[in-house]
mmCIF file of the N, C-alpha and C atoms, coordinates in Angstrom:
data_MODEL
# 
_entry.id   MODEL 
# 
loop_
_atom_site.group_PDB 
_atom_site.id 
_atom_site.type_symbol 
_atom_site.label_atom_id 
_atom_site.label_alt_id 
_atom_site.label_comp_id 
_atom_site.label_asym_id 
_atom_site.label_entity_id 
_atom_site.label_seq_id 
_atom_site.pdbx_PDB_ins_code 
_atom_site.Cartn_x 
_atom_site.Cartn_y 
_atom_site.Cartn_z 
_atom_site.occupancy 
_atom_site.B_iso_or_equiv 
_atom_site.pdbx_formal_charge 
_atom_site.auth_seq_id 
_atom_site.auth_comp_id 
_atom_site.auth_asym_id 
_atom_site.auth_atom_id 
_atom_site.pdbx_PDB_model_num 
ATOM 1   N N  . MET A 1 1  ? 85.147  101.277 114.909 1.00 0.00 ? 1  MET A N  1 
ATOM 2   C CA . MET A 1 1  ? 84.139  101.906 115.657 1.00 0.00 ? 1  MET A CA 1 
ATOM 3   C C  . MET A 1 1  ? 82.788  101.032 115.458 1.00 0.00 ? 1  MET A C  1 
ATOM 4   N N  . VAL A 1 2  ? 82.383  100.378 116.471 1.00 0.00 ? 2  VAL A N  1 
ATOM 5   C CA . VAL A 1 2  ? 81.192  99.550  116.337 1.00 0.00 ? 2  VAL A CA 1 
ATOM 6   C C  . VAL A 1 2  ? 79.952  100.368 115.992 1.00 0.00 ? 2  VAL A C  1 
ATOM 7   N N  . GLU A 1 3  ? 79.813  101.484 116.594 1.00 0.00 ? 3  GLU A N  1 
ATOM 8   C CA . GLU A 1 3  ? 78.647  102.291 116.264 1.00 0.00 ? 3  GLU A CA 1 
ATOM 9   C C  . GLU A 1 3  ? 78.622  102.778 114.869 1.00 0.00 ? 3  GLU A C  1 
ATOM 10  N N  . MET A 1 4  ? 79.759  103.049 114.257 1.00 0.00 ? 4  MET A N  1 
ATOM 11  C CA . MET A 1 4  ? 79.839  103.494 112.905 1.00 0.00 ? 4  MET A CA 1 
ATOM 12  C C  . MET A 1 4  ? 79.285  102.339 112.033 1.00 0.00 ? 4  MET A C  1 
ATOM 13  N N  . LYS A 1 5  ? 79.769  101.209 112.278 1.00 0.00 ? 5  LYS A N  1 
ATOM 14  C CA . LYS A 1 5  ? 79.353  100.022 111.387 1.00 0.00 ? 5  LYS A CA 1 
ATOM 15  C C  . LYS A 1 5  ? 77.834  99.752  111.684 1.00 0.00 ? 5  LYS A C  1 
ATOM 16  N N  . ARG A 1 6  ? 77.394  99.815  112.924 1.00 0.00 ? 6  ARG A N  1 
ATOM 17  C CA . ARG A 1 6  ? 75.932  99.523  113.232 1.00 0.00 ? 6  ARG A CA 1 
ATOM 18  C C  . ARG A 1 6  ? 75.068  100.491 112.468 1.00 0.00 ? 6  ARG A C  1 
ATOM 19  N N  . GLN A 1 7  ? 75.490  101.719 112.355 1.00 0.00 ? 7  GLN A N  1 
ATOM 20  C CA . GLN A 1 7  ? 74.678  102.733 111.660 1.00 0.00 ? 7  GLN A CA 1 
ATOM 21  C C  . GLN A 1 7  ? 74.877  102.765 110.158 1.00 0.00 ? 7  GLN A C  1 
ATOM 22  N N  . GLY A 1 8  ? 75.760  101.864 109.724 1.00 0.00 ? 8  GLY A N  1 
ATOM 23  C CA . GLY A 1 8  ? 76.000  101.815 108.233 1.00 0.00 ? 8  GLY A CA 1 
ATOM 24  C C  . GLY A 1 8  ? 76.795  103.014 107.666 1.00 0.00 ? 8  GLY A C  1 
ATOM 25  N N  . LYS A 1 9  ? 77.534  103.652 108.566 1.00 0.00 ? 9  LYS A N  1 
ATOM 26  C CA . LYS A 1 9  ? 78.443  104.825 108.066 1.00 0.00 ? 9  LYS A CA 1 
ATOM 27  C C  . LYS A 1 9  ? 79.744  104.217 107.629 1.00 0.00 ? 9  LYS A C  1 
ATOM 28  N N  . THR A 1 10 ? 80.351  104.853 106.592 1.00 0.00 ? 10 THR A N  1 
ATOM 29  C CA . THR A 1 10 ? 81.646  104.355 106.240 1.00 0.00 ? 10 THR A CA 1 
ATOM 30  C C  . THR A 1 10 ? 82.734  105.307 106.646 1.00 0.00 ? 10 THR A C  1 
ATOM 31  N N  . GLN A 1 11 ? 83.941  104.824 106.635 1.00 0.00 ? 11 GLN A N  1 
ATOM 32  C CA . GLN A 1 11 ? 85.083  105.724 106.936 1.00 0.00 ? 11 GLN A CA 1 
ATOM 33  C C  . GLN A 1 11 ? 85.131  106.855 105.953 1.00 0.00 ? 11 GLN A C  1 
ATOM 34  N N  . ALA A 1 12 ? 84.835  106.578 104.714 1.00 0.00 ? 12 ALA A N  1 
ATOM 35  C CA . ALA A 1 12 ? 84.911  107.623 103.646 1.00 0.00 ? 12 ALA A CA 1 
ATOM 36  C C  . ALA A 1 12 ? 83.888  108.710 103.950 1.00 0.00 ? 12 ALA A C  1 
ATOM 37  N N  . GLU A 1 13 ? 82.655  108.340 104.358 1.00 0.00 ? 13 GLU A N  1 
ATOM 38  C CA . GLU A 1 13 ? 81.619  109.359 104.719 1.00 0.00 ? 13 GLU A CA 1 
ATOM 39  C C  . GLU A 1 13 ? 82.086  110.243 105.829 1.00 0.00 ? 13 GLU A C  1 
ATOM 40  N N  . LEU A 1 14 ? 82.600  109.639 106.886 1.00 0.00 ? 14 LEU A N  1 
ATOM 41  C CA . LEU A 1 14 ? 82.999  110.388 108.091 1.00 0.00 ? 14 LEU A CA 1 
ATOM 42  C C  . LEU A 1 14 ? 84.233  111.177 107.758 1.00 0.00 ? 14 LEU A C  1 
ATOM 43  N N  . ALA A 1 15 ? 85.140  110.650 106.959 1.00 0.00 ? 15 ALA A N  1 
ATOM 44  C CA . ALA A 1 15 ? 86.369  111.395 106.493 1.00 0.00 ? 15 ALA A CA 1 
ATOM 45  C C  . ALA A 1 15 ? 85.917  112.707 105.825 1.00 0.00 ? 15 ALA A C  1 
ATOM 46  N N  . ASP A 1 16 ? 84.954  112.573 104.833 1.00 0.00 ? 16 ASP A N  1 
ATOM 47  C CA . ASP A 1 16 ? 84.442  113.739 104.128 1.00 0.00 ? 16 ASP A CA 1 
ATOM 48  C C  . ASP A 1 16 ? 83.843  114.738 105.099 1.00 0.00 ? 16 ASP A C  1 
ATOM 49  N N  . LEU A 1 17 ? 83.137  114.240 106.099 1.00 0.00 ? 17 LEU A N  1 
ATOM 50  C CA . LEU A 1 17 ? 82.467  115.118 107.061 1.00 0.00 ? 17 LEU A CA 1 
ATOM 51  C C  . LEU A 1 17 ? 83.530  116.029 107.870 1.00 0.00 ? 17 LEU A C  1 
ATOM 52  N N  . ILE A 1 18 ? 84.668  115.490 108.190 1.00 0.00 ? 18 ILE A N  1 
ATOM 53  C CA . ILE A 1 18 ? 85.711  116.183 108.881 1.00 0.00 ? 18 ILE A CA 1 
ATOM 54  C C  . ILE A 1 18 ? 86.802  116.713 107.941 1.00 0.00 ? 18 ILE A C  1 
ATOM 55  N N  . LYS A 1 19 ? 86.577  116.567 106.637 1.00 0.00 ? 19 LYS A N  1 
ATOM 56  C CA . LYS A 1 19 ? 87.463  117.119 105.621 1.00 0.00 ? 19 LYS A CA 1 
ATOM 57  C C  . LYS A 1 19 ? 88.868  116.576 105.698 1.00 0.00 ? 19 LYS A C  1 
ATOM 58  N N  . VAL A 1 20 ? 88.991  115.274 105.820 1.00 0.00 ? 20 VAL A N  1 
ATOM 59  C CA . VAL A 1 20 ? 90.295  114.581 105.664 1.00 0.00 ? 20 VAL A CA 1 
ATOM 60  C C  . VAL A 1 20 ? 90.082  113.407 104.680 1.00 0.00 ? 20 VAL A C  1 
ATOM 61  N N  . ASN A 1 21 ? 91.152  112.901 104.162 1.00 0.00 ? 21 ASN A N  1 
ATOM 62  C CA . ASN A 1 21 ? 90.916  111.750 103.216 1.00 0.00 ? 21 ASN A CA 1 
ATOM 63  C C  . ASN A 1 21 ? 90.783  110.524 104.096 1.00 0.00 ? 21 ASN A C  1 
ATOM 64  N N  . ARG A 1 22 ? 90.276  109.479 103.454 1.00 0.00 ? 22 ARG A N  1 
ATOM 65  C CA . ARG A 1 22 ? 89.898  108.240 104.101 1.00 0.00 ? 22 ARG A CA 1 
ATOM 66  C C  . ARG A 1 22 ? 91.169  107.607 104.751 1.00 0.00 ? 22 ARG A C  1 
ATOM 67  N N  . SER A 1 23 ? 92.292  107.682 104.163 1.00 0.00 ? 23 SER A N  1 
ATOM 68  C CA . SER A 1 23 ? 93.574  107.101 104.712 1.00 0.00 ? 23 SER A CA 1 
ATOM 69  C C  . SER A 1 23 ? 93.889  107.869 106.006 1.00 0.00 ? 23 SER A C  1 
ATOM 70  N N  . THR A 1 24 ? 93.831  109.137 106.033 1.00 0.00 ? 24 THR A N  1 
ATOM 71  C CA . THR A 1 24 ? 94.076  109.952 107.259 1.00 0.00 ? 24 THR A CA 1 
ATOM 72  C C  . THR A 1 24 ? 93.040  109.565 108.382 1.00 0.00 ? 24 THR A C  1 
ATOM 73  N N  . PHE A 1 25 ? 91.815  109.473 107.973 1.00 0.00 ? 25 PHE A N  1 
ATOM 74  C CA . PHE A 1 25 ? 90.779  109.052 108.878 1.00 0.00 ? 25 PHE A CA 1 
ATOM 75  C C  . PHE A 1 25 ? 91.125  107.753 109.577 1.00 0.00 ? 25 PHE A C  1 
ATOM 76  N N  . ASN A 1 26 ? 91.502  106.771 108.737 1.00 0.00 ? 26 ASN A N  1 
ATOM 77  C CA . ASN A 1 26 ? 91.786  105.459 109.248 1.00 0.00 ? 26 ASN A CA 1 
ATOM 78  C C  . ASN A 1 26 ? 93.014  105.468 110.201 1.00 0.00 ? 26 ASN A C  1 
ATOM 79  N N  . GLN A 1 27 ? 94.015  106.319 109.819 1.00 0.00 ? 27 GLN A N  1 
ATOM 80  C CA . GLN A 1 27 ? 95.161  106.431 110.737 1.00 0.00 ? 27 GLN A CA 1 
ATOM 81  C C  . GLN A 1 27 ? 94.819  107.073 112.029 1.00 0.00 ? 27 GLN A C  1 
ATOM 82  N N  . LYS A 1 28 ? 93.918  108.065 112.069 1.00 0.00 ? 28 LYS A N  1 
ATOM 83  C CA . LYS A 1 28 ? 93.469  108.670 113.338 1.00 0.00 ? 28 LYS A CA 1 
ATOM 84  C C  . LYS A 1 28 ? 92.559  107.637 114.069 1.00 0.00 ? 28 LYS A C  1 
ATOM 85  N N  . LEU A 1 29 ? 91.758  106.908 113.432 1.00 0.00 ? 29 LEU A N  1 
ATOM 86  C CA . LEU A 1 29 ? 90.846  106.015 114.122 1.00 0.00 ? 29 LEU A CA 1 
ATOM 87  C C  . LEU A 1 29 ? 91.717  104.901 114.856 1.00 0.00 ? 29 LEU A C  1 
ATOM 88  N N  . ASN A 1 30 ? 92.739  104.467 114.130 1.00 0.00 ? 30 ASN A N  1 
ATOM 89  C CA . ASN A 1 30 ? 93.655  103.346 114.743 1.00 0.00 ? 30 ASN A CA 1 
ATOM 90  C C  . ASN A 1 30 ? 94.865  103.969 115.483 1.00 0.00 ? 30 ASN A C  1 
ATOM 91  N N  . ARG A 1 31 ? 94.905  105.188 115.566 1.00 0.00 ? 31 ARG A N  1 
ATOM 92  C CA . ARG A 1 31 ? 95.983  105.884 116.297 1.00 0.00 ? 31 ARG A CA 1 
ATOM 93  C C  . ARG A 1 31 ? 97.395  105.546 115.815 1.00 0.00 ? 31 ARG A C  1 
ATOM 94  N N  . ILE A 1 32 ? 97.509  105.442 114.503 1.00 0.00 ? 32 ILE A N  1 
ATOM 95  C CA . ILE A 1 32 ? 98.773  105.042 113.891 1.00 0.00 ? 32 ILE A CA 1 
ATOM 96  C C  . ILE A 1 32 ? 99.751  106.206 113.947 1.00 0.00 ? 32 ILE A C  1 
ATOM 97  N N  . ASN A 1 33 ? 100.964 105.958 114.386 1.00 0.00 ? 33 ASN A N  1 
ATOM 98  C CA . ASN A 1 33 ? 101.991 107.027 114.515 1.00 0.00 ? 33 ASN A CA 1 
ATOM 99  C C  . ASN A 1 33 ? 101.538 108.146 115.482 1.00 0.00 ? 33 ASN A C  1 
ATOM 100 N N  . GLY A 1 34 ? 100.709 107.811 116.444 1.00 0.00 ? 34 GLY A N  1 
ATOM 101 C CA . GLY A 1 34 ? 100.314 108.775 117.401 1.00 0.00 ? 34 GLY A CA 1 
ATOM 102 C C  . GLY A 1 34 ? 99.208  109.774 116.907 1.00 0.00 ? 34 GLY A C  1 
ATOM 103 N N  . LYS A 1 35 ? 98.711  109.546 115.717 1.00 0.00 ? 35 LYS A N  1 
ATOM 104 C CA . LYS A 1 35 ? 97.683  110.416 115.216 1.00 0.00 ? 35 LYS A CA 1 
ATOM 105 C C  . LYS A 1 35 ? 96.365  110.180 115.961 1.00 0.00 ? 35 LYS A C  1 
ATOM 106 N N  . ASP A 1 36 ? 95.616  111.219 116.168 1.00 0.00 ? 36 ASP A N  1 
ATOM 107 C CA . ASP A 1 36 ? 94.381  111.173 116.878 1.00 0.00 ? 36 ASP A CA 1 
ATOM 108 C C  . ASP A 1 36 ? 93.466  112.301 116.327 1.00 0.00 ? 36 ASP A C  1 
ATOM 109 N N  . PHE A 1 37 ? 92.158  112.234 116.635 1.00 0.00 ? 37 PHE A N  1 
ATOM 110 C CA . PHE A 1 37 ? 91.291  113.189 116.174 1.00 0.00 ? 37 PHE A CA 1 
ATOM 111 C C  . PHE A 1 37 ? 91.344  114.452 117.084 1.00 0.00 ? 37 PHE A C  1 
ATOM 112 N N  . TYR A 1 38 ? 91.255  115.611 116.384 1.00 0.00 ? 38 TYR A N  1 
ATOM 113 C CA . TYR A 1 38 ? 91.048  116.862 117.154 1.00 0.00 ? 38 TYR A CA 1 
ATOM 114 C C  . TYR A 1 38 ? 89.691  116.817 117.755 1.00 0.00 ? 38 TYR A C  1 
ATOM 115 N N  . TYR A 1 39 ? 89.449  117.539 118.961 1.00 0.00 ? 39 TYR A N  1 
ATOM 116 C CA . TYR A 1 39 ? 88.181  117.562 119.494 1.00 0.00 ? 39 TYR A CA 1 
ATOM 117 C C  . TYR A 1 39 ? 87.106  117.982 118.575 1.00 0.00 ? 39 TYR A C  1 
ATOM 118 N N  . SER A 1 40 ? 87.396  118.997 117.701 1.00 0.00 ? 40 SER A N  1 
ATOM 119 C CA . SER A 1 40 ? 86.403  119.448 116.776 1.00 0.00 ? 40 SER A CA 1 
ATOM 120 C C  . SER A 1 40 ? 85.990  118.355 115.814 1.00 0.00 ? 40 SER A C  1 
ATOM 121 N N  . GLU A 1 41 ? 86.891  117.573 115.388 1.00 0.00 ? 41 GLU A N  1 
ATOM 122 C CA . GLU A 1 41 ? 86.646  116.405 114.530 1.00 0.00 ? 41 GLU A CA 1 
ATOM 123 C C  . GLU A 1 41 ? 85.800  115.382 115.289 1.00 0.00 ? 41 GLU A C  1 
ATOM 124 N N  . ALA A 1 42 ? 86.196  115.023 116.479 1.00 0.00 ? 42 ALA A N  1 
ATOM 125 C CA . ALA A 1 42 ? 85.459  114.030 117.267 1.00 0.00 ? 42 ALA A CA 1 
ATOM 126 C C  . ALA A 1 42 ? 84.026  114.563 117.492 1.00 0.00 ? 42 ALA A C  1 
ATOM 127 N N  . SER A 1 43 ? 83.883  115.863 117.669 1.00 0.00 ? 43 SER A N  1 
ATOM 128 C CA . SER A 1 43 ? 82.505  116.376 117.900 1.00 0.00 ? 43 SER A CA 1 
ATOM 129 C C  . SER A 1 43 ? 81.619  116.186 116.707 1.00 0.00 ? 43 SER A C  1 
ATOM 130 N N  . LEU A 1 44 ? 82.182  116.413 115.472 1.00 0.00 ? 44 LEU A N  1 
ATOM 131 C CA . LEU A 1 44 ? 81.424  116.268 114.265 1.00 0.00 ? 44 LEU A CA 1 
ATOM 132 C C  . LEU A 1 44 ? 81.039  114.743 114.034 1.00 0.00 ? 44 LEU A C  1 
ATOM 133 N N  . ILE A 1 45 ? 82.050  113.917 114.343 1.00 0.00 ? 45 ILE A N  1 
ATOM 134 C CA . ILE A 1 45 ? 81.748  112.464 114.228 1.00 0.00 ? 45 ILE A CA 1 
ATOM 135 C C  . ILE A 1 45 ? 80.663  112.003 115.202 1.00 0.00 ? 45 ILE A C  1 
ATOM 136 N N  . ALA A 1 46 ? 80.783  112.477 116.405 1.00 0.00 ? 46 ALA A N  1 
ATOM 137 C CA . ALA A 1 46 ? 79.806  112.075 117.491 1.00 0.00 ? 46 ALA A CA 1 
ATOM 138 C C  . ALA A 1 46 ? 78.454  112.519 117.042 1.00 0.00 ? 46 ALA A C  1 
ATOM 139 N N  . LYS A 1 47 ? 78.281  113.788 116.557 1.00 0.00 ? 47 LYS A N  1 
ATOM 140 C CA . LYS A 1 47 ? 76.991  114.296 116.176 1.00 0.00 ? 47 LYS A CA 1 
ATOM 141 C C  . LYS A 1 47 ? 76.448  113.496 114.983 1.00 0.00 ? 47 LYS A C  1 
ATOM 142 N N  . ALA A 1 48 ? 77.278  113.066 114.043 1.00 0.00 ? 48 ALA A N  1 
ATOM 143 C CA . ALA A 1 48 ? 76.857  112.260 112.900 1.00 0.00 ? 48 ALA A CA 1 
ATOM 144 C C  . ALA A 1 48 ? 76.331  110.909 113.389 1.00 0.00 ? 48 ALA A C  1 
ATOM 145 N N  . LEU A 1 49 ? 76.958  110.384 114.455 1.00 0.00 ? 49 LEU A N  1 
ATOM 146 C CA . LEU A 1 49 ? 76.571  109.077 114.979 1.00 0.00 ? 49 LEU A CA 1 
ATOM 147 C C  . LEU A 1 49 ? 75.527  109.171 116.074 1.00 0.00 ? 49 LEU A C  1 
ATOM 148 N N  . HIS A 1 50 ? 75.061  110.383 116.315 1.00 0.00 ? 50 HIS A N  1 
ATOM 149 C CA . HIS A 1 50 ? 74.068  110.633 117.488 1.00 0.00 ? 50 HIS A CA 1 
ATOM 150 C C  . HIS A 1 50 ? 74.609  110.096 118.805 1.00 0.00 ? 50 HIS A C  1 
ATOM 151 N N  . MET A 1 51 ? 75.843  110.518 119.064 1.00 0.00 ? 51 MET A N  1 
ATOM 152 C CA . MET A 1 51 ? 76.572  110.177 120.324 1.00 0.00 ? 51 MET A CA 1 
ATOM 153 C C  . MET A 1 51 ? 77.064  111.399 120.945 1.00 0.00 ? 51 MET A C  1 
ATOM 154 N N  . GLN A 1 52 ? 77.760  111.178 122.083 1.00 0.00 ? 52 GLN A N  1 
ATOM 155 C CA . GLN A 1 52 ? 78.530  112.331 122.742 1.00 0.00 ? 52 GLN A CA 1 
ATOM 156 C C  . GLN A 1 52 ? 79.947  111.890 122.610 1.00 0.00 ? 52 GLN A C  1 
ATOM 157 N N  . VAL A 1 53 ? 80.832  112.939 122.574 1.00 0.00 ? 53 VAL A N  1 
ATOM 158 C CA . VAL A 1 53 ? 82.244  112.697 122.461 1.00 0.00 ? 53 VAL A CA 1 
ATOM 159 C C  . VAL A 1 53 ? 82.729  111.768 123.642 1.00 0.00 ? 53 VAL A C  1 
ATOM 160 N N  . SER A 1 54 ? 82.090  112.017 124.800 1.00 0.00 ? 54 SER A N  1 
ATOM 161 C CA . SER A 1 54 ? 82.459  111.211 126.002 1.00 0.00 ? 54 SER A CA 1 
ATOM 162 C C  . SER A 1 54 ? 82.167  109.711 125.880 1.00 0.00 ? 54 SER A C  1 
ATOM 163 N N  . ASP A 1 55 ? 81.374  109.414 124.837 1.00 0.00 ? 55 ASP A N  1 
ATOM 164 C CA . ASP A 1 55 ? 81.089  107.997 124.630 1.00 0.00 ? 55 ASP A CA 1 
ATOM 165 C C  . ASP A 1 55 ? 82.220  107.233 123.955 1.00 0.00 ? 55 ASP A C  1 
ATOM 166 N N  . PHE A 1 56 ? 83.175  108.000 123.310 1.00 0.00 ? 56 PHE A N  1 
ATOM 167 C CA . PHE A 1 56 ? 84.388  107.430 122.716 1.00 0.00 ? 56 PHE A CA 1 
ATOM 168 C C  . PHE A 1 56 ? 85.352  107.043 123.832 1.00 0.00 ? 56 PHE A C  1 
ATOM 169 N N  . SER A 1 57 ? 85.953  105.923 123.758 1.00 0.00 ? 57 SER A N  1 
ATOM 170 C CA . SER A 1 57 ? 86.954  105.649 124.737 1.00 0.00 ? 57 SER A CA 1 
ATOM 171 C C  . SER A 1 57 ? 88.114  104.784 124.104 1.00 0.00 ? 57 SER A C  1 
# 
């Protein structure tokens, strides 16, 4: 996530925000084994990054 890096946010910080471990966050971020974020998780991440969920693609 380019915006995550630009804002200096780490995967660990955002994982804590959505209450998953960093490994699970990474799997969801990279869609490993079909894992993906729930809309509620994406909403929290978007808010933390001052974005809209629709900005994710």
